[in-house]
C-alpha positions in Angstrom: 13.8 28.1 -19.9 17.2 27.0 -21.3 17.5 24.5 -24.1 19.0 21.9 -21.6 16.1 22.4 -19.2 13.5 22.0 -22.0 15.0 18.7 -23.2 15.9 17.1 -19.8 12.4 15.6 -19.1 12.4 13.8 -22.4 15.9 12.3 -22.3 15.0 9.2 -20.2 12.3 8.2 -22.7 14.5 8.9 -25.7 17.1 6.6 -24.2 14.4 3.9 -23.8 13.3 4.4 -27.4 16.9 4.4 -28.8 17.8 1.2 -26.9 14.7 -0.6 -28.2 15.2 0.6 -31.7 18.9 -0.4 -31.9 18.7 -3.4 -29.6 21.5 -2.2 -27.4 22.0 0.1 -24.5 25.5 1.1 -25.7 24.4 1.8 -29.2 21.2 3.5 -28.2 22.9 5.8 -25.7 25.6 6.6 -28.2 23.0 7.9 -30.7 21.3 10.0 -28.0 24.7 11.5 -27.0 25.4 12.3 -30.6 22.1 14.1 -31.0 22.6 16.1 -27.8 26.2 16.9 -28.7 25.1 18.2 -32.2 22.6 20.5 -30.6 24.8 21.9 -27.9 27.7 22.3 -30.2 25.6 24.3 -32.7 26.1 21.7 -35.5 22.3 20.9 -35.6 19.2 22.7 -34.6 15.9 21.6 -33.2 12.9 22.3 -35.4 11.4 25.4 -33.9 7.9 24.7 -35.3 7.6 21.4 -33.4 7.1 20.7 -29.6 10.5 20.1 -27.9 9.9 16.3 -27.5 8.9 15.8 -31.1 11.8 18.0 -32.3 14.3 16.0 -30.2 13.1 12.6 -31.5 13.3 14.0 -35.1 16.9 15.1 -34.6 17.7 11.7 -33.2 16.2 10.1 -36.3 18.2 12.3 -38.6 21.4 11.1 -37.0 20.3 7.5 -36.7 18.9 7.2 -40.2 22.4 7.4 -41.8 23.2 3.9 -40.4 19.7 2.4 -40.1 19.8 1.0 -43.6 22.6 -1.4 -42.5 19.9 -3.4 -40.8 17.6 -3.4 -43.8 17.9 -6.2 -46.3 17.1 -5.8 -50.0 15.8 -9.3 -50.4 12.5 -10.8 -51.8 11.3 -13.5 -49.4 8.9 -16.3 -50.2 7.0 -16.2 -47.0 5.8 -19.8 -47.3 9.4 -21.1 -47.3 11.4 -18.9 -44.9 11.6 -19.3 -41.1 9.8 -17.0 -38.7 13.1 -15.4 -37.8 13.8 -14.6 -41.4 10.3 -13.1 -41.8 10.9 -10.8 -38.8 14.4 -9.9 -39.9 13.0 -8.7 -43.3 11.0 -6.0 -41.5 12.5 -2.6 -42.3 14.0 -0.3 -39.6 11.4 2.3 -40.7 8.5 0.0 -39.9 10.0 -0.9 -36.5 10.5 2.8 -35.7 6.9 3.7 -36.6 5.6 0.9 -34.3 7.8 1.9 -31.4 7.1 5.6 -31.7 3.3 5.1 -31.5 3.0 2.0 -29.4 5.8 2.5 -26.9 6.4 6.3 -26.9 2.8 7.3 -27.4 3.2 9.7 -30.3 0.3 10.3 -32.6 0.4 9.3 -36.3 1.0 12.9 -37.1 3.8 13.4 -34.6 5.5 10.2 -35.7 5.2 11.4 -39.3 7.0 14.6 -38.3 9.8 12.6 -36.6 10.2 10.2 -39.5 9.6 12.7 -42.3 6.6 10.7 -43.5 2.9 11.3 -43.9 0.5 10.0 -41.2 -0.8 7.5 -43.8 2.7 6.2 -44.5 3.3 5.8 -40.8 0.1 3.9 -40.4 1.0 1.6 -43.2 4.4 1.0 -41.6 2.7 0.1 -38.3 0.5 -2.4 -40.1 3.5 -3.9 -41.8 5.4 -4.2 -38.5 2.4 -5.7 -36.6 1.8 -8.3 -39.3 5.5 -9.3 -39.3 5.7 -9.5 -35.5 2.4 -11.1 -34.7 2.8 -14.8 -34.1 6.1 -15.0 -36.1 8.4 -15.6 -33.2 6.4 -17.7 -30.8 8.5 -18.0 -27.7 8.4 -19.7 -24.2 8.0 -16.9 -21.7 8.8 -16.7 -18.0 7.1 -13.9 -16.1 8.7 -12.6 -12.9 6.2 -10.4 -11.1 5.1 -10.3 -7.4 1.7 -8.7 -8.0 -0.6 -11.5 -9.0 -3.1 -9.4 -10.9 -0.3 -7.8 -13.1 1.2 -11.3 -13.6 -2.1 -12.6 -14.8 -2.6 -9.6 -17.1 0.8 -10.2 -18.6 0.2 -13.9 -19.0 -3.1 -13.4 -20.8 -1.6 -10.8 -23.1 1.4 -12.9 -23.9 -0.7 -15.9 -24.7 -2.9 -13.8 -27.0 0.2 -12.8 -28.9 0.9 -16.4 -29.6 3.5 -17.2 -27.0 3.5 -19.9 -24.3 3.9 -18.9 -20.6 6.1 -21.6 -19.0 6.0 -20.2 -15.5 5.3 -17.2 -13.3 7.6 -16.4 -10.3 7.0 -13.9 -7.5 10.5 -14.0 -6.0 14.2 -14.1 -7.0 14.7 -17.7 -5.9 11.6 -18.9 -7.5 12.4 -17.1 -10.8 15.9 -18.7 -10.9 14.6 -22.1 -10.2 11.9 -21.9 -12.8 14.3 -20.6 -15.4 16.6 -23.5 -14.9 13.8 -26.0 -15.0 11.8 -24.5 -18.0 14.6 -22.8 -20.0 12.4 -20.0 -21.4 13.1 -18.1 -24.6 12.0 -14.7 -23.2 11.7 -13.1 -19.7 9.3 -10.4 -18.6 10.5 -9.2 -15.2 9.4 -6.6 -12.7 12.2 -4.6 -11.2 11.0 -4.7 -7.6 9.7 -8.0 -6.2 9.0 -6.6 -2.7 9.9 -9.1 -0.1 10.8 -11.5 -2.9 13.9 -9.5 -3.7 15.1 -7.8 -6.9 14.0 -8.7 -10.4 17.2 -7.3 -11.7 19.3 -9.6 -9.4 17.1 -12.6 -10.5 17.7 -11.8 -14.2 21.4 -11.3 -13.7 21.7 -14.8 -12.1 19.6 -16.4 -14.8 21.7 -14.8 -17.6 24.8 -16.4 -16.2 23.4 -19.7 -17.5 21.2 -18.8 -20.4 21.3 -16.4 -23.4 17.7 -15.0 -23.1 16.2 -11.6 -24.1 14.8 -9.8 -21.1 12.2 -7.1 -20.9 11.8 -5.2 -17.6 8.5 -3.9 -16.3 8.5 -0.9 -14.0 6.3 2.0 -12.9 9.3 4.3 -12.8 11.4 4.0 -16.0 13.1 7.3 -15.5 14.9 5.9 -12.5 16.6 3.3 -14.7 17.3 5.5 -17.7 19.9 7.9 -16.4 22.6 6.7 -18.7 25.1 6.6 -15.8 25.3 2.8 -15.3 24.5 -0.5 -17.0 20.8 -0.5 -17.4 18.1 -2.6 -19.1 17.8 -2.4 -22.9 14.0 -3.0 -23.0 11.6 -1.4 -20.6 7.8 -1.5 -20.4 6.1 1.2 -18.2 3.3 0.3 -15.8 0.4 0.6 -16.5 1.1 -1.0 -19.9 -0.9 -1.2 -23.1 -1.2 -4.4 -25.1 0.4 -2.8 -28.2 3.3 -1.6 -26.0 4.0 -5.2 -24.8 3.6 -6.5 -28.4 6.0 -3.9 -29.9 8.6 -4.4 -27.2 8.5 -8.2 -27.3 8.9 -8.0 -31.1 12.0 -5.8 -30.8 13.6 -8.0 -28.1 13.1 -11.2 -30.2 14.1 -9.4 -33.4 17.5 -8.4 -32.1 18.1 -11.6 -30.2 17.6 -13.5 -33.5 20.1 -11.2 -35.2 22.7 -11.7 -32.5 22.2 -15.5 -32.5 22.7 -15.7 -36.2 25.8 -13.5 -36.0 27.4 -15.7 -33.2 
C-alpha cells in the first residue's frame, strides 16, 4: 500500500478536526494541505512507530502548533467578574485540541497524548479544563433543523442539559427559515438531508443571509461533505452522535463565533 493510499481514508476526518480546531474551513484545510505537502515533498516524515491515523494527526499538530499560540492569551482572569465569552476565550488551544481529539475524533487518552506530545494524564487534565470552561458558559438560543422526530428530541434534550434553550425545531426548509426569522436563535443544529422537507444546507444558507449565526451540521455521512473540493460546513457532527461530541462541537462553534464578533 502506498503512502497516499494509507492516508486517504483519514483525510476527511482530519479536515473535520482541523476546521473545528481553527474555526474556519479555509484555515483548517490550509493546515491539512501543508501537512500533506510536507510529507509528499519529503520535508517531514510520519512517525513509523504510530498507526497511520495517529501519525497523520501528530504531523498536523506539529505544523499547526507554531501558530496556535496566537489564540492563547497570557492573562489572569477573575472568573467572578468576566463575561462568559471571556471565560471561554481564556481556554487554551491545547485544551480545546485535547477535547476535540477525544470527544469528536474518538482517540484514546494515550493516542491523543502521542498526537499532542503529552502524557495521558496531561491530556485528561486538559479535557477537564475544557469541559469546565465550556459547560454552561455560553448559554445560547438553539434552533434544531431535523426531520426525524426522535433525533430532534435527542438533540433537544442534550442541548437543554448543556444549559442552552431550544427556541424551535423544524422539519423542513421553509419551517426552519420561518422559525429562524421569528426566534432569532444564537446557534443552529441542522441535518443535511430533510427528506421531503428539502435541504438543510439550503435552509441554513437562506437563514445566514439575514443573521450571523454559528451553524453545526449533523449527518450520517460526513465523508461526503469533506472532500475539500467545494465550500463545505466548518462544523460537523456524525450520526449517531455522543453527548460529549455535541458538547465539544457546540463549544468550538460558540468559541470562534465570539472571537469573530469581538473582532468585527
